[in-house]
C-alpha positions in Angstrom: -58.6 35.8 -47.1 -61.0 38.5 -48.2 -61.6 40.1 -51.5 -58.0 41.8 -52.3 -55.8 39.1 -51.0 -52.2 39.7 -50.7 -51.3 42.6 -53.1 -47.7 41.6 -52.6 -48.3 38.4 -54.8 -49.3 40.7 -57.9 -47.0 44.0 -57.7 -45.1 45.3 -61.0 -42.7 48.0 -60.0 -42.4 50.5 -63.1 -40.2 53.5 -63.6 -42.0 56.5 -65.4 -40.5 57.0 -69.2 -40.4 60.2 -68.6 -39.5 61.4 -65.4 -37.9 57.9 -64.0 -40.3 58.4 -61.2 -40.7 54.7 -59.7 -44.3 53.4 -58.9 -46.3 50.0 -58.9 -49.3 48.8 -60.3 -51.1 45.4 -60.7 -48.8 42.9 -62.6 -51.7 41.8 -64.8 -51.5 45.5 -66.2 -48.4 44.2 -68.0 -50.1 41.8 -70.8 -53.0 44.8 -71.6 -53.0 47.3 -73.6 -53.7 49.8 -71.0 -51.6 53.1 -70.2 -50.4 53.7 -66.7 -50.2 57.5 -65.5 -47.3 58.7 -63.9 -48.2 59.8 -60.3 -45.4 62.5 -60.7 -45.3 64.1 -63.8 -48.7 62.4 -65.3 -47.0 61.3 -68.3 -49.2 58.1 -69.6 -47.2 54.9 -71.0 -47.5 51.1 -71.4 -46.4 49.3 -68.1 -44.2 46.9 -70.4 -42.2 50.0 -71.7 -41.4 51.2 -67.8 -41.4 47.5 -66.4 -38.4 47.4 -63.6 -39.2 44.3 -61.9 -41.5 41.7 -60.3 -41.8 41.6 -56.4 -43.2 38.5 -54.8 -44.3 38.3 -51.4 -41.9 36.1 -48.9 
């Protein structure tokens, strides 16, 4: 498979710590000191603060 591969293998679902909106990001961000920005309310927070579940491809 070309660049990008199967995104399903590396998705982390998160809930915004402010508005509880649910969205996904790359799983690698869970272990980085990088702030996510909620697409609904624009609150910034660490992925581990809003981690919901890991999704795996079937």
